[in-house]
Backbone as CSV, one residue per row, in Angstrom:
resi,resn,N_x,N_y,N_z,CA_x,CA_y,CA_z,C_x,C_y,C_z
1,MET,-12.023,17.160,6.236,-10.592,17.273,6.584,-9.748,16.514,5.584
2,ARG,-8.608,16.913,5.271,-7.743,16.316,4.188,-6.594,15.672,4.949
3,PHE,-5.987,14.737,4.295,-4.821,13.985,4.876,-3.770,13.820,3.808
4,GLU,-2.517,13.532,4.152,-1.494,13.225,3.280,-0.536,12.328,3.924
5,PHE,0.178,11.620,3.165,1.289,10.735,3.760,2.579,11.638,4.038
6,HIS,3.218,11.464,5.080,4.425,12.084,5.300,5.405,11.614,4.164
7,PRO,6.244,12.548,3.739,7.139,12.234,2.673,8.106,10.965,2.985
8,GLU,8.551,10.826,4.167,9.384,9.750,4.619,8.612,8.512,5.015
9,ALA,7.363,8.557,4.963,6.469,7.348,5.300,6.650,6.396,4.220
10,LEU,6.603,5.135,4.681,6.503,4.005,3.662,5.225,3.555,3.387
11,ALA,4.157,4.105,4.107,2.840,3.562,4.164,2.234,3.524,2.730
12,LEU,2.367,4.536,1.897,1.810,4.604,0.629,2.342,3.577,-0.233
13,GLU,3.700,3.381,-0.289,4.243,2.323,-1.108,3.798,1.023,-0.710
14,GLU,3.769,0.698,0.651,3.377,-0.522,1.188,1.902,-0.789,0.779
15,TYR,0.995,0.272,0.903,-0.377,0.070,0.581,-0.538,-0.254,-0.894
16,LEU,0.147,0.411,-1.814,0.099,0.180,-3.190,0.591,-1.268,-3.505
17,GLN,1.648,-1.717,-2.801,2.143,-3.151,-2.986,1.107,-4.157,-2.554
18,ALA,0.488,-3.775,-1.436,-0.409,-4.763,-0.812,-1.661,-4.829,-1.776
19,THR,-2.081,-3.772,-2.208,-3.358,-3.683,-3.015,-3.094,-4.460,-4.358
20,SER,-1.876,-4.354,-4.867,-1.499,-5.043,-6.084,-1.474,-6.546,-5.782
21,TRP,-0.908,-6.979,-4.751,-0.847,-8.293,-4.297,-2.225,-8.941,-4.227
22,TYR,-3.115,-8.246,-3.511,-4.474,-8.889,-3.437,-5.219,-8.806,-4.779
23,THR,-4.961,-7.816,-5.543,-5.537,-7.826,-6.927,-5.199,-9.017,-7.825
24,GLU,-3.872,-9.366,-7.673,-3.418,-10.546,-8.403,-4.055,-11.861,-7.960
25,ARG,-4.494,-11.797,-6.757,-5.081,-13.128,-6.199,-6.561,-13.068,-6.353
26,ASP,-7.285,-11.939,-6.077,-8.653,-11.923,-6.144,-9.113,-10.362,-6.103
27,PRO,-9.655,-9.870,-7.238,-10.044,-8.533,-7.249,-11.038,-8.069,-6.252
28,SER,-11.935,-8.958,-5.866,-12.938,-8.728,-4.768,-12.284,-8.533,-3.418
29,ILE,-11.254,-9.214,-3.143,-10.550,-9.085,-1.938,-9.699,-7.812,-1.983
30,ALA,-9.230,-7.397,-3.098,-8.423,-6.149,-3.261,-9.391,-4.942,-2.822
31,LEU,-10.655,-5.137,-3.512,-11.582,-4.009,-3.184,-11.942,-3.939,-1.713
32,ALA,-12.051,-5.131,-1.045,-12.336,-5.099,0.407,-11.149,-4.606,1.142
33,PHE,-10.058,-4.663,0.754,-8.800,-4.190,1.310,-8.712,-2.717,1.138
34,VAL,-9.005,-2.184,0.065,-9.030,-0.755,-0.221,-10.138,-0.126,0.666
35,GLU,-11.332,-0.718,0.644,-12.378,-0.214,1.524,-12.028,-0.227,3.068
36,SER,-11.335,-1.218,3.448,-10.885,-1.343,4.846,-9.865,-0.196,5.202
37,PHE,-8.912,-0.042,4.250,-7.854,1.016,4.418,-8.564,2.375,4.382
38,GLU,-9.440,2.700,3.503,-10.133,3.940,3.488,-11.051,4.185,4.714
39,ASP,-11.673,3.212,5.328,-12.412,3.179,6.500,-11.423,3.684,7.718
40,ALA,-10.217,2.969,7.749,-9.348,3.311,8.739,-8.876,4.802,8.715
41,ILE,-8.617,5.250,7.514,-8.195,6.666,7.337,-9.322,7.579,7.794
42,GLN,-10.615,7.263,7.466,-11.736,8.071,7.881,-11.830,8.057,9.406
43,ARG,-11.636,6.919,9.970,-11.660,6.811,11.499,-10.539,7.733,12.106
44,ILE,-9.379,7.696,11.448,-8.342,8.640,11.933,-8.686,10.085,11.914
45,LEU,-9.292,10.453,10.686,-9.742,11.812,10.490,-10.791,12.232,11.491
46,ASP,-11.718,11.294,11.714,-12.795,11.596,12.783,-12.337,11.696,14.136
47,ALA,-11.277,11.108,14.529,-10.771,11.275,15.979,-9.326,10.963,15.928
48,PRO,-8.461,11.879,15.542,-7.064,11.623,15.355,-6.345,11.277,16.705
49,LYS,-6.921,11.752,17.823,-6.173,11.473,19.122,-6.654,10.135,19.829
50,ARG,-7.604,9.525,19.110,-8.223,8.321,19.712,-7.174,7.114,19.801
51,TRP,-6.228,7.130,18.865,-5.380,5.950,18.756,-4.188,5.976,19.581
52,ARG,-3.808,4.799,20.072,-2.767,4.607,20.955,-1.401,5.128,20.414
53,ILE,-0.661,5.861,21.357,0.655,6.364,20.943,1.587,5.123,21.063
54,ILE,2.346,5.009,19.975,3.338,3.930,20.037,4.849,4.488,20.125
55,ASP,4.950,5.805,19.790,6.262,6.355,19.898,6.205,7.897,19.762
56,GLU,6.462,8.532,20.754,6.428,10.050,20.764,5.156,10.500,20.259
57,ASP,5.192,11.021,18.885,3.960,11.618,18.345,3.416,10.682,17.334
58,ILE,3.637,9.361,17.335,3.245,8.440,16.357,2.122,7.599,16.972
59,ARG,0.959,7.553,16.280,-0.158,6.662,16.676,-0.402,5.530,15.677
60,ARG,-1.062,4.497,16.158,-1.272,3.372,15.219,-2.716,3.044,15.187
61,CYS,-3.191,2.883,13.912,-4.641,2.419,13.757,-4.679,1.148,12.832
62,LEU,-5.275,0.145,13.388,-5.380,-1.052,12.582,-6.656,-1.084,11.735
63,THR,-6.487,-1.653,10.525,-7.676,-1.884,9.711,-8.566,-2.936,10.451
64,ARG,-9.811,-2.940,10.148,-10.695,-3.884,10.862,-10.736,-5.229,10.367
65,VAL,-10.333,-5.553,9.136,-10.445,-6.910,8.577,-9.088,-7.512,8.272
66,PHE,-8.281,-6.537,7.705,-6.963,-7.040,7.328,-5.875,-6.837,8.370
67,SER,-4.776,-7.652,8.487,-3.708,-7.300,9.467,-2.858,-6.310,8.973
68,TYR,-3.242,-5.013,8.925,-2.530,-3.915,8.242,-2.802,-2.688,9.271
69,ALA,-1.690,-1.978,9.528,-1.737,-0.839,10.362,-1.366,0.388,9.603
70,ILE,-1.954,1.546,10.020,-1.575,2.826,9.516,-0.872,3.533,10.622
71,LEU,0.373,3.953,10.366,1.081,4.596,11.517,1.169,6.123,11.173
């Protein structure tokens, strides 16, 4: 299954900024962040209705290690 960010979503820009921030501090932590983010996307793709609805048709999935959510 494929995914894409909604054009009005800020998630991609926020993700890129967070990745850059972690990279500046420690590249190994940046890699862990990217892996955690990709894992969350895969979990969403595997079971898209599993995640709690937070507003009408919007669901939220948290990454497992970092305090970051994908809406």
